[in-house]
C-alpha positions, -999 to 999 in steps of 0.1 A, spaced: -51 -312 -517 -41 -276 -526 -58 -261 -558 -25 -242 -578 -51 -219 -596 -53 -191 -575 -15 -189 -573 2 -154 -589 23 -164 -618 52 -153 -603 62 -167 -569 55 -141 -536 90 -151 -528 107 -143 -559 147 -153 -559 154 -190 -572 170 -195 -541 140 -187 -521 122 -217 -539 156 -238 -533 153 -237 -497 114 -239 -500 124 -273 -518 154 -284 -496 130 -281 -467 102 -300 -486 119 -328 -497 136 -331 -464 101 -336 -449 90 -365 -475 125 -383 -473 119 -386 -435 78 -396 -442 84 -421 -469 113 -438 -448 95 -444 -421 80 -472 -446 109 -490 -456 127 -488 -427 101 -506 -405 99 -536 -431 135 -546 -420 129 -543 -384 99 -559 -391 112 -591 -379 130 -579 -351 101 -560 -339 80 -594 -342 105 -611 -320 97 -586 -289 64 -595 -291 59 -628 -290 26 -632 -275 11 -611 -306 -5 -626 -335 15 -618 -372 -16 -608 -386 -21 -579 -357 20 -573 -356 17 -560 -394 -7 -535 -387 25 -518 -374 31 -515 -412 -2 -512 -428 -20 -486 -403 9 -462 -408 1 -463 -443 -45 -465 -439 -41 -431 -420 -16 -418 -447 -39 -424 -472 -70 -417 -452 -63 -381 -446 -40 -372 -473 -61 -354 -495 -86 -338 -469 -50 -327 -454 -42 -303 -483 -76 -286 -475 -69 -278 -440 -35 -261 -449 -56 -234 -468 -76 -231 -442 -51 -230 -413 -19 -217 -438 5 -240 -452 31 -229 -435 18 -233 -400 3 -266 -409 34 -276 -420 53 -268 -386 27 -283 -365 29 -313 -386 65 -320 -381 64 -314 -345 30 -342 -340 56 -365 -364 83 -357 -342 63 -369 -310 45 -397 -324 81 -411 -337 92 -405 -299 62 -426 -287 68 -458 -314 101 -457 -298 96 -460 -265 62 -480 -270 57 -503 -239 33 -528 -261 24 -539 -291 -6 -517 -287 7 -489 -280 32 -490 -312 4 -500 -334 -12 -470 -317 19 -449 -323 22 -456 -357 -14 -447 -367 -6 -413 -352 26 -411 -370 7 -420 -400 -19 -391 -391 9 -365 -389 26 -378 -419 -8 -372 -440 -6 -333 -431 30 -328 -435 35 -342 -471 1 -318 -486 13 -290 -468 51 -294 -480 40 -300 -514 19 -270 -515 45 -247 -503 70 -261 -532 44 -252 -562 35 -217 -544 73 -208 -540 85 -221 -576 81 -207 -606 56 -223 -634 82 -232 -657 105 -248 -633 77 -266 -617 81 -299 -635 117 -304 -620 108 -294 -584 79 -321 -583 108 -343 -600 133 -331 -569 106 -340 -542 92 -371 -557 130 -385 -560 136 -377 -520 109 -406 -517 128 -426 -537 157 -418 -525 146 -430 -492 134 -462 -503 169 -466 -514 189 -461 -480 158 -474 -461 168 -507 -459 208 -502 -449 196 -469 -428 172 -492 -409 197 -524 -404 226 -503 -390 204 -486 -362 183 -523 -355 222 -542 -348 234 -511 -333 206 -498 -314 175 -518 -317 145 -513 -330 132 -486 -315 161 -463 -332 141 -467 -362 113 -443 -349 137 -424 -325 161 -412 -351 129 -398 -366 125 -372 -336 159 -345 -341 156 -344 -380 116 -335 -374 127 -308 -353 153 -296 -375 133 -289 -401 108 -267 -380 126 -238 -377 138 -231 -414 98 -243 -423 86 -212 -404 112 -189 -416 102 -196 -453 99 -167 -473 61 -155 -483 32 -148 -460 13 -177 -442 -22 -160 -457 -53 -185 -457 -64 -196 -490 -98 -211 -482 -125 -206 -452 -138 -235 -450 -126 -275 -442 -132 -300 -458 -164 -322 -457 -156 -339 -419 -185 -367 -423 -170 -377 -456 -133 -377 -442 -145 -395 -409 -159 -420 -432 -135 -424 -453 -109 -432 -426 -134 -456 -407 -144 -470 -442 -108 -482 -450 -96 -494 -417 -128 -515 -413 -122 -531 -448 -84 -536 -437 -92 -552 -407 -113 -573 -421 -87 -588 -447 -63 -591 -423 -76 -609 -395 -107 -628 -416 -84 -658 -412 -79 -653 -373 -120 -642 -369 -133 -665 -393 -144 -655 -430 -176 -660 -419 -180 -645 -390 -203 -616 -379 -171 -593 -370 -158 -601 -401 -184 -593 -426 -194 -563 -405 -163 -551 -408 -159 -559 -448 -197 -549 -456 -196 -519 -432 -164 -507 -446 -170 -511 -480 -205 -490 -475 -191 -462 -456 -158 -458 -486 -191 -458 -510 -210 -433 -486 -182 -411 -485 -178 -411 -523 -210 -406 -534 -209 -378 -505 -182 -359 -523 -197 -357 -557 -222 -334 -544 -203 -318 -513 -191 -283 -523 -156 -292 -496 -154 -329 -507 -131 -354 -486 -121 -369 -518 -113 -356 -553 -139 -378 -571 -142 -354 -600 -105 -362 -612 -112 -397 -619 -136 -385 -645 -105 -385 -669 -99 -425 -681 -63 -420 -681 -65 -406 -648 -87 -433 -635 -64 -461 -651 -32 -445 -636 -46 -445 -603 -56 -483 -606 -24 -493 -616 -12 -473 -589 -34 -493 -564 -25 -529 -577 12 -524 -586 18 -508 -547 -6 -538 -531 22 -561 -548 50 -542 -543 43 -535 -502 40 -572 -500 68 -581 -516 87 -552 -496 79 -566 -465 83 -606 -472 115 -599 -485 130 -597 -447 112 -621 -432 122 -647 -459 159 -637 -455 152 -640 -415 126 -668 -413 145 -694 -439 181 -686 -447 189 -672 -409 203 -637 -421 212 -611 -396 193 -575 -398 225 -564 -414 229 -591 -439 194 -585 -450 199 -550 -454 226 -557 -476 207 -579 -495 176 -558 -500 195 -529 -509 203 -543 -545 168 -546 -557 166 -508 -541 196 -499 -562 183 -514 -592 149 -495 -588 164 -457 -586 189 -468 -615 155 -474 -640 136 -450 -629 164 -426 -634 166 -441 -672 129 -445 -679 123 -410 -669 145 -396 -699 116 -413 -719 92 -384 -730 70 -399 -759 36 -421 -749 46 -449 -770 80 -453 -754 64 -446 -718 37 -476 -727 61 -503 -737 87 -492 -708 60 -499 -685 48 -530 -695 84 -543 -698 92 -530 -661 59 -550 -649 71 -584 -666 104 -582 -652 89 -577 -619 62 -600 -625 93 -628 -633 111 -620 -602 80 -632 -584 74 -661 -605 108 -674 -597 102 -664 -560 77 -688 -560 96 -718 -573 121 -744 -555 148 -719 -564 139 -702 -535 142 -729 -504 156 -732 -473 192 -733 -481 207 -696 -490 211 -690 -532 223 -652 -524 242 -650 -555 222 -678 -577 192 -667 -569 184 -633 -544 209 -613 -566 193 -615 -599 156 -615 -587 161 -585 -564 176 -570 -600 148 -578 -617 120 -572 -596 139 -537 -588 143 -525 -621 107 -535 -628 98 -514 -595 117 -484 -606 103 -485 -639 63 -489 -631 66 -466 -610 83 -437 -626 57 -447 -654 24 -447 -634 35 -415 -619 39 -396 -650 3 -409 -667 -11 -396 -638 5 -359 -642 -3 -362 -677 -40 -365 -670 -39 -334 -649 -45 -297 -661 -21 -273 -644 -46 -258 -618 -56 -294 -602 -17 -309 -602 -15 -307 -564 -51 -324 -559 -39 -351 -585 -9 -361 -570 -23 -366 -537 -51 -385 -553 -23 -406 -567 -3 -409 -534 -32 -419 -518 -44 -446 -542 -9 -466 -541 -12 -458 -499 -43 -478 -499 -29 -506 -523 -2 -509 -495 -18 -514 -470 -40 -537 -487 -11 -555 -500 4 -559 -463 -32 -575 -454 -29 -599 -483 7 -608 -465 -12 -613 -434 -41 -635 -447 -16 -654 -467 5 -666 -436 -22 -669 -412 -38 -692 -439 -5 -716 -440 6 -713 -402 22 -748 -406 48 -746 -437 65 -711 -440 82 -720 -471 47 -725 -489 36 -696 -475 62 -671 -486 57 -694 -524 20 -689 -522 27 -651 -515 49 -646 -540 26 -663 -567 1 -641 -556 24 -608 -562 35 -620 -593 -4 -625 -607 -10 -587 -595 21 -579 -615 8 -595 -644 -26 -580 -641 -7 -544 -640 9 -555 -678 -21 -556 -695 -35 -521 -673 2 -507 -688 -5 -520 -723 -37 -498 -725 -28 -471 -747 -50 -441 -730 -31 -442 -700 3 -431 -711 -11 -408 -741 -5 -366 -734 -36 -352 -723 -31 -329 -754 -35 -354 -780 -69 -366 -767 
């Protein structure tokens, strides 16, 4: 990611209007990048029905493949923006995102769709840090906090409208439309992106460590593949063990190499901060359980309650709206003690919703108002609180000159956790193939256990402390 220490105190573009235009374009890019996570969740049952000969565990790579590629390349992509020029890379990444979205929308088979999603995640990985770097370069220092809040809110808004947008597109045009809609949006951002003020100078001369970057990407993919396909291959099968152990070894190798390399693939030095390490651990665990729950929701409504895509979208929007409201409210809490207890409360709200969903209250008979809506409100509110508290904790742990790097690392932790969460979902359903309801109850119980672990982590005082008080 980009080091902001080298940029001048006042941005070259000067006027607030120019900074506002940069923020608008960058927020648009963040919106479409994160929208693709939530719209695919609502479309997943329909996509799966289109490929009846492909195992569910394999189809989950439509979701996790995007997250893995995004996570693995996010940090080195920031350095590449410094080498090639931020504005130039941003435009190229937007064009690649449009092209890979087109590939997904026209995919003739499941293999093509998975390949398209991985490629789309790679494009998003280059697009997001370049957009953030442009915002940081164009915004006066005293306004950076507000700009980052707007940029982050664009991703949150994508999560809120994702179910409704995805449901409407799938119902009216089919699942391919959730990918094809990205094409005109991404192309529309390219021209204003190229016209953003300020010179597109190169701020670095060397690329991030290619060996470490490749090791991280391959290692993460191998670990998630082992977890996803372990039930199918056999947990003690040579292929599973090779993928699991080999992937872990590659990730470990990349981390060790990054400690000594002058242009590391992973900014491991940031983890020396106890607060930052705890925030990233919390982000990893919570996103794992959150991704599994968000993907399981439309599957549950489709498989057990027989909801249409639009009915599922409406039901899921309840939790998304609660998440948006709670995140805004908790964002107004500024003291460390208040943040800590808000985070614990949010994690407990989320956990209680998942415990409830693992019981017979969620059975084969629809119970929208008596069960789904209240559980969605509890869980959604908890998600909004926890994500905001963990994001704030990560930002508080960072000195200003490493803010962009740290935000990128935090997003990486979330994406890796999300990919593994989807893999756990696949493993649970592969382990319990003949009892769908029991599989859902088991998954919700696992998600609840992870939520409880996050509550304990959030109770640690040093996680939400201000750096100036340490």
